[in-house]
C-alpha positions as CSV (number, residue, x, y, z in Angstrom):
1,M,98.6,138.6,90.8
2,Q,95.6,136.8,89.5
3,K,93.3,139.7,90.3
4,T,95.7,142.0,88.5
5,N,95.7,139.8,85.4
6,R,91.9,139.5,85.5
7,L,91.6,143.3,85.7
8,A,94.1,143.7,82.8
9,L,92.1,141.3,80.7
10,A,88.8,143.0,81.5
11,V,90.3,146.4,80.5
12,L,91.7,144.9,77.2
13,A,88.3,143.4,76.5
14,L,86.5,146.7,77.2
15,L,89.0,148.5,74.9
16,G,88.5,145.9,72.2
17,S,84.7,146.2,72.3
18,T,85.0,150.0,72.2
19,A,87.2,149.8,69.1
20,A,84.6,147.5,67.5
21,F,81.8,149.9,68.3
22,A,83.8,152.7,66.9
23,Q,84.0,150.9,63.5
24,S,80.2,150.9,63.2
25,S,77.5,153.6,63.2
26,V,73.8,153.8,62.9
27,T,71.9,157.0,62.3
28,L,68.2,157.8,62.7
29,Y,67.1,160.6,60.4
30,G,63.9,162.0,58.9
31,R,61.8,164.9,57.6
32,V,58.4,166.2,58.6
33,N,57.0,168.4,56.0
34,T,53.4,169.7,56.1
35,T,51.4,172.4,54.4
36,V,48.0,174.1,54.7
37,E,46.7,174.7,51.2
38,R,43.9,176.1,49.1
39,Q,43.9,173.8,46.0
40,E,41.8,174.2,42.8
41,V,41.2,171.5,40.2
42,G,39.2,173.0,37.4
43,N,36.4,174.9,39.3
44,V,36.6,172.6,42.4
45,K,38.3,174.2,45.4
46,T,39.6,172.4,48.5
47,T,41.2,173.7,51.7
48,G,43.1,171.2,53.7
49,L,46.3,169.9,55.4
50,F,48.7,168.1,53.1
51,N,51.7,165.9,53.6
52,N,54.8,166.8,51.5
53,A,56.8,163.5,51.4
54,S,57.5,163.2,55.1
55,R,59.8,160.3,56.0
56,F,62.0,158.7,58.5
57,G,64.9,156.2,58.1
58,F,67.9,154.4,59.5
59,K,71.3,154.2,57.9
60,G,74.6,152.7,59.0
61,T,78.1,151.7,58.0
62,E,80.6,149.2,59.3
63,D,84.3,149.5,58.6
64,L,85.5,146.1,57.5
65,G,89.1,147.2,57.2
66,G,91.4,147.7,54.2
67,G,89.2,150.6,53.0
68,L,86.1,148.3,52.6
69,K,82.8,149.3,54.2
70,A,79.4,147.6,54.5
71,G,76.3,149.8,54.7
72,F,72.6,149.8,54.7
73,Q,69.7,152.3,54.5
74,L,66.0,151.7,55.3
75,E,63.6,154.6,54.7
76,S,59.8,154.8,55.2
77,G,57.3,157.4,54.1
78,F,54.3,158.5,56.2
79,N,51.5,161.0,56.0
80,S,52.3,163.8,58.4
81,D,48.7,165.1,58.1
82,T,47.1,161.8,59.3
83,G,49.9,159.8,60.8
84,A,49.2,156.9,58.4
85,S,52.2,154.8,57.5
86,A,53.2,153.9,53.9
87,T,51.5,150.8,52.4
88,T,55.0,149.4,51.6
89,F,56.7,150.2,54.9
90,F,60.3,150.7,53.6
91,G,59.0,151.7,50.2
92,R,61.2,154.7,49.8
93,Q,64.5,152.8,50.3
94,S,65.7,149.4,51.4
95,E,69.3,148.6,50.4
96,V,72.5,147.0,51.5
97,N,75.8,148.1,50.0
98,L,79.6,147.5,49.9
99,S,81.9,150.4,49.1
100,G,85.7,151.0,48.9
101,G,88.3,152.2,46.5
102,F,86.5,150.4,43.6
103,G,83.3,152.5,44.2
104,A,80.1,151.1,45.6
105,V,77.7,148.1,44.8
106,R,74.1,148.6,45.9
107,L,71.3,146.0,46.2
108,G,67.7,146.6,47.0
109,R,65.1,149.3,46.5
110,F,66.1,153.0,46.0
111,I,65.2,156.0,43.9
112,A,66.7,156.3,40.4
113,E,70.0,158.2,40.2
114,S,68.9,159.5,36.8
115,Y,66.3,161.5,38.6
116,Y,68.7,162.8,41.3
117,A,71.1,163.9,38.6
118,T,68.5,165.9,36.6
119,A,65.1,166.9,37.9
120,D,65.7,166.7,41.6
121,Y,69.0,168.7,41.3
122,V,67.1,171.8,40.2
123,S,64.1,171.4,42.5
124,M,65.5,173.9,45.1
125,H,62.3,175.2,46.6
126,N,60.6,172.2,48.4
127,H,62.8,169.3,47.5
128,D,60.4,168.3,44.6
129,T,57.6,167.4,47.1
130,G,53.9,168.2,47.5
131,S,51.7,170.2,45.1
132,S,54.6,172.4,43.9
133,S,56.7,169.4,42.8
134,D,57.7,169.0,39.2
135,A,54.6,167.7,37.4
136,F,56.3,166.9,34.0
137,Y,59.4,164.9,34.7
138,A,59.1,161.4,33.2
139,Y,60.2,159.0,35.9
140,V,60.7,155.7,34.0
141,M,63.0,153.5,36.2
142,P,61.3,151.1,38.7
143,D,62.6,151.4,42.3
144,A,62.6,147.8,43.4
145,N,64.8,144.7,42.8
146,K,67.8,146.8,41.8
147,I,71.5,146.0,41.3
148,A,73.6,149.2,41.0
149,Y,77.2,150.3,40.8
150,R,78.7,153.7,41.5
151,T,82.1,154.7,40.3
152,P,84.7,156.5,42.5
153,T,84.9,160.2,41.7
154,F,87.3,161.0,38.9
155,G,88.1,164.7,38.6
156,G,84.6,165.7,39.7
157,L,82.8,163.0,37.6
158,T,80.7,160.2,39.2
159,V,78.7,157.7,37.2
160,D,75.9,155.4,38.4
161,A,74.5,152.4,36.6
162,A,71.6,150.1,37.6
163,V,69.4,147.3,36.4
164,A,66.0,146.5,37.9
165,L,65.2,142.8,37.5
166,H,61.6,142.0,36.4
167,E,61.5,138.7,38.4
168,Q,58.8,137.1,36.2
169,A,58.9,133.6,34.9
170,V,57.7,134.7,31.4
171,G,57.3,138.1,29.9
172,G,58.4,141.3,31.7
173,K,61.4,143.3,30.9
174,N,64.4,144.4,32.9
175,A,64.8,148.2,33.3
176,Y,68.1,150.1,33.0
177,D,69.3,153.4,34.5
178,L,72.4,155.5,33.9
179,A,73.4,158.7,35.6
180,A,76.4,161.0,35.5
181,N,77.3,164.0,37.7
182,Y,80.1,166.4,36.9
183,N,81.0,169.2,39.3
184,L,83.2,172.1,38.2
185,G,83.1,174.4,41.2
186,A,80.2,176.8,40.6
187,L,79.0,174.8,37.6
188,A,77.4,171.4,38.1
189,L,76.3,169.3,35.2
190,G,74.3,166.1,35.1
191,A,72.6,163.6,32.8
192,G,70.3,160.6,33.1
193,Y,68.9,157.8,31.0
194,S,66.3,155.2,31.8
195,K,64.6,152.4,29.8
196,Q,62.1,149.7,30.3
197,G,60.8,148.1,27.1
198,D,59.7,150.8,24.8
199,V,59.3,153.4,27.5
200,N,62.5,155.5,27.9
201,Q,63.8,158.9,28.9
202,F,66.9,161.0,28.5
203,A,67.7,164.3,30.3
204,V,70.6,166.7,30.8
205,R,70.9,169.3,33.5
206,A,73.0,172.3,34.5
207,L,73.1,174.4,37.7
208,Y,75.3,177.5,38.2
209,T,75.8,179.5,41.4
210,F,77.2,183.1,41.4
211,G,77.1,185.1,44.6
212,A,73.6,184.9,46.2
213,F,72.0,183.6,42.9
214,T,71.5,180.1,41.7
215,V,70.1,179.3,38.3
216,G,69.6,175.9,36.6
217,G,67.4,173.7,34.5
218,Y,67.0,170.5,32.6
219,V,65.8,169.3,29.2
220,Q,64.2,165.8,28.8
221,R,63.0,163.7,25.9
222,D,60.8,160.7,26.8
223,E,58.8,158.1,24.9
224,D,55.4,156.8,26.1
225,A,56.2,157.7,29.7
226,F,52.8,159.4,30.5
227,V,50.7,158.2,27.6
228,A,50.7,154.6,26.3
229,N,51.8,154.7,22.6
230,G,51.9,158.5,22.9
231,G,55.2,158.6,21.1
232,K,57.9,161.1,22.0
233,R,57.7,164.4,24.0
234,N,60.1,167.1,24.9
235,T,60.1,168.8,28.4
236,F,62.2,171.5,30.0
237,R,62.3,173.3,33.3
238,L,64.1,176.4,34.4
239,A,64.7,177.3,38.1
240,G,66.2,180.2,40.0
241,A,66.9,181.1,43.6
242,Y,68.1,184.1,45.5
243,N,69.4,183.8,49.0
244,M,69.4,186.7,51.4
245,G,70.3,185.9,55.0
246,A,67.7,183.5,56.3
247,S,65.4,184.2,53.3
248,E,65.2,182.3,50.0
249,F,63.2,183.5,47.0
250,H,62.4,180.9,44.4
251,V,60.9,180.8,40.9
252,N,60.6,178.0,38.4
253,V,58.8,177.3,35.1
254,G,58.3,174.1,33.2
255,R,56.9,173.2,29.9
256,A,55.8,169.8,28.6
257,G,55.4,169.5,24.9
258,E,52.7,167.5,23.0
259,Y,53.2,163.8,22.7
260,K,53.6,163.0,19.0
261,N,50.5,160.8,18.8
262,L,48.2,162.9,21.1
263,N,47.3,166.5,20.1
264,D,46.7,169.1,22.7
265,S,48.6,167.2,25.4
266,D,51.0,170.1,26.2
267,S,51.1,171.9,29.6
268,T,52.9,174.7,31.5
269,Q,53.7,174.9,35.2
270,Y,55.1,177.8,37.2
271,T,55.8,178.2,40.9
272,L,56.7,181.2,43.0
273,G,58.0,180.4,46.5
274,Y,59.5,181.9,49.6
275,N,61.4,180.1,52.4
276,Y,62.5,181.4,55.7
277,N,65.1,179.3,57.6
278,L,64.6,179.4,61.3
279,S,67.6,177.1,61.7
280,K,69.7,174.7,59.6
281,R,67.0,172.1,60.1
282,T,63.7,174.0,60.2
283,K,62.1,176.4,57.8
284,V,58.7,178.0,57.2
285,Y,57.6,178.6,53.6
286,G,54.9,179.6,51.2
287,Y,54.3,179.2,47.5
288,Y,51.9,179.5,44.7
289,T,51.9,177.0,41.9
290,H,49.8,176.7,38.7
291,V,49.6,174.0,36.1
292,N,47.9,175.1,32.8
293,N,46.8,171.9,31.0
294,S,45.7,171.7,27.4
295,R,42.5,169.8,26.4
296,N,44.1,166.3,26.5
297,A,46.6,166.9,29.4
298,S,45.9,166.0,33.0
299,Y,49.2,166.8,34.8
300,Q,48.8,167.3,38.6
301,S,45.0,167.6,38.2
302,G,44.2,164.0,37.1
303,V,41.4,165.4,34.9
304,A,42.0,165.9,31.2
305,G,41.8,169.6,30.3
306,A,41.5,170.8,34.0
307,D,44.0,173.2,35.4
308,F,45.6,172.9,38.8
309,S,46.7,175.5,41.3
310,S,47.5,175.8,44.9
311,V,48.3,178.5,47.5
312,A,50.2,177.0,50.4
313,V,52.1,177.7,53.6
314,G,54.1,175.1,55.4
315,V,56.7,174.0,57.9
316,R,59.5,171.6,57.2
317,H,61.7,170.1,60.0
318,N,64.7,167.8,59.4
319,F,66.1,165.5,62.1
C-alpha cells in the first residue's frame, strides 16, 4: 500500500511539473542576412561582403494565471561577414514585460514603436537593412532606459506610448514616443511621434494590398534630427511590391527636402529589388540602390555632396 501511495504521489508530482512547464516557453530565433556588393561613394568603388542587420535572440513568456503573463526578450546583433559580436551585446533589445487584459507594460531597451508604425512598415524589400535601407527617416527616440505601455486592440486600433529616462543628475532630457496602428483589412494606417528636447519628428503611413500588389508610403516632418540647428525638413517615401509565386518585385523612392537653415541639403533615393523565396524562412535577392545627394547632403555616403550607390546580391535565412 505504501508503494502504491508513493507511486501515486510521484505521478502527481510529475503531472504537476509538466503543467508548470506547459505554462512557460522560451524561443531561440534569429536572422542571418549577408550580401555581396559593389558600392560606390563619389568616385570610390568597393567590392565586399556586407552584413545586413543579422541577429539572434531569446524570448519567452510565463502564464501567471488570470490572464496575466510575464515575458522577456533579449536580442543581439552580430556581423555575419566577420562573426564579430555587437559592442553592446543585447543592444538590439533587452526587456521584461507584463501583459494581460489591460494591455502590456514594457521595461528596458527596444526599438521605437513610432519607427515600426511608419518607416519600417513600408520597407518591404529587405526589412530596412543594409545599403538599401531607408536613408532619410529621422529616428529620434533613444532605445535605452525605456518605460512603455501598449493598449489592447480596440476595433483594429493599437496605441503605444514610451518614455526614455535620461538618468543624469543634472541636464539631460527625457525622450517621448507615441505610435498608433489602425488595421482596416486591406488598408493599414499608422502614425508616430518622437521628441527629445528640441529634436522631434512626426510621421504618418498608409499601406494598401490588392491582389498581388502592395503599395504604401509615409510622410515625415522632423526638426534638427540630422543637422544640429538645421530647422525643419519634410521627407516622404513611396514603396510598391508585386508578388508572383515565389518571386517578389520591389521598387521604392524617397525624397528628403532641404533643412530650413541649410541650403542644398536635399536628397533622393531609389531602389529596385527582386526576392526569390526558396522557403518560408530562406530567400535569395538582388537590388540596386542609389542616393543622389545635393552639395550639403551626406545621406548614406557620409561625405557631403557625394552620391552613394550599390549593386548587391544576398541570402537571408530566418530561424
